[in-house]
C-alpha positions in Angstrom: -130.4 8.2 18.7 -127.3 6.5 18.1 -125.6 5.1 21.1 -121.9 5.3 21.1 -120.2 2.1 22.2 -118.7 2.5 25.7 -115.2 1.3 26.2 -113.9 -0.2 29.4 -112.0 2.1 31.8 -108.3 1.8 31.2 -106.4 1.8 34.4 -102.8 2.7 34.8 -100.4 -0.2 35.4 -99.3 -0.7 39.0 -96.1 1.1 39.9 -93.2 -1.2 39.8 -90.9 -1.6 42.7 -87.9 -1.9 40.5 -85.9 0.2 39.9 -86.0 1.8 43.3 -85.9 5.5 43.7 -82.7 7.4 44.3 -83.3 7.6 48.0 -83.2 3.8 48.3 -80.0 3.6 46.2 -78.4 6.1 48.6 -79.6 4.2 51.6 -78.3 0.9 50.2 -74.9 2.5 49.5 -74.7 3.9 53.0 -75.6 0.6 54.5 -73.0 -1.3 52.4 -70.4 1.3 53.3 -71.2 1.0 57.0 -71.0 -2.8 56.9 -67.7 -2.7 55.1 -66.2 -0.1 57.6 -67.4 -2.1 60.6 -66.0 -5.4 59.3 -62.7 -3.7 58.5 -62.5 -2.1 61.9 -63.2 -5.4 63.7 -60.6 -7.2 61.5 -57.9 -4.6 62.0 -58.6 -4.4 65.8 -58.4 -8.2 66.0 -55.1 -8.3 64.1 -53.6 -5.4 66.0 -54.4 -7.1 69.4 -52.8 -10.4 68.4 -49.7 -9.6 70.4 -51.9 -9.1 73.5 -53.6 -12.4 73.1 -50.2 -14.2 72.7 -48.8 -12.4 75.7 -51.8 -13.3 77.9 -51.6 -16.9 76.8 -47.9 -17.1 77.6 -48.5 -15.4 80.9 -51.3 -17.9 81.8 -48.9 -20.7 80.9 -46.2 -19.3 83.1 -48.6 -18.8 86.0 -49.9 -22.4 85.8 -46.4 -23.9 85.7 -44.8 -25.2 88.8 -41.4 -24.0 88.0 -38.6 -22.8 90.3 -38.8 -19.3 91.7 -35.8 -18.1 89.8 -37.1 -19.6 86.5 -40.6 -18.2 86.9 -39.2 -14.7 87.8 -36.9 -14.8 84.7 -39.7 -15.9 82.4 -42.1 -13.3 83.6 -39.3 -10.7 83.4 -38.6 -11.7 79.8 -42.3 -11.6 78.8 -42.7 -8.1 80.4 -39.6 -6.8 78.6 -41.0 -8.1 75.3 -44.4 -6.5 75.9 -43.0 -3.2 77.0 -40.5 -2.9 74.2 -43.3 -3.7 71.7 -45.6 -1.2 73.2 -43.0 1.5 73.4 -41.4 0.6 70.1 -38.0 0.6 71.8 -35.8 -2.4 71.7 -33.3 -1.0 74.2 -35.8 -1.9 77.0 -34.9 -5.5 76.6 -31.3 -4.8 77.7 -32.3 -2.9 80.9 -31.6 -4.5 84.2 -31.3 -3.6 87.9 -32.6 -0.3 89.1 -33.1 1.0 85.5 -35.4 -2.0 84.8 -37.2 -1.6 88.1 -37.9 2.1 87.3 -39.2 1.1 83.9 -41.5 -1.5 85.4 -42.8 0.9 88.1 -43.6 3.5 85.5 -45.5 1.0 83.3 -47.1 -1.1 86.0 -47.6 1.3 89.0 -49.7 -1.3 90.9 -46.6 -3.5 91.6 -45.3 -3.3 95.1 -41.6 -3.1 96.0 -41.3 -6.8 96.7 -42.5 -7.7 93.2 -40.2 -5.0 91.7 -37.3 -6.5 93.6 -38.2 -10.0 92.5 -38.5 -8.9 88.8 -35.4 -6.7 89.0 -32.2 -8.2 90.3 -33.9 -10.4 92.9 -32.9 -13.6 91.0 -29.2 -12.9 91.9 -29.7 -12.9 95.6 -29.0 -15.9 97.8 -32.7 -16.5 98.5 -34.8 -15.0 95.6 -38.4 -14.1 96.4 -41.2 -15.6 94.4 -43.7 -13.1 92.9 -46.8 -13.2 95.0 -50.3 -13.8 93.7 -51.3 -10.2 94.0 -48.5 -9.1 91.8 -49.3 -11.7 89.3 -52.9 -10.5 89.2 -51.7 -6.9 88.8 -49.5 -7.9 85.9 -52.4 -9.8 84.3 -54.7 -6.8 84.7 -52.1 -4.5 83.2 -51.6 -6.9 80.2 -55.4 -7.0 79.6 -55.8 -3.2 79.6 -52.6 -2.0 77.9 -53.0 -0.5 74.5 -50.5 -0.3 71.7 
């Protein structure tokens, strides 16, 4: 009997990891899109809140200064007019004064008491102007931190 030569068993080559299947391509595309959207959202939010950071820094500077009562009240009043006119997109707010300005302030910062409204309104023109108390300064700072444009 003639013996046939036996050949070695030929195995299939191992499955390559590259190129990945379509599911991995879709997952990679979704992941890249998600990263891009998240970074863009953070960047836009940071840029859009720049006015708030500037206003808070200026407010902290005003609070820490030992200036005259009239000057402090005027500086805070100017800052609040700038912020409210930016938020409302209405430049006519900057020209308001007296009762009209006090009404605008009370509608935007309802936590302010009447003494603070008087000091920020036309209180600087009185014989003895009132200084804004610490509670009102804290209320203004809290409002500046939470306001959205």
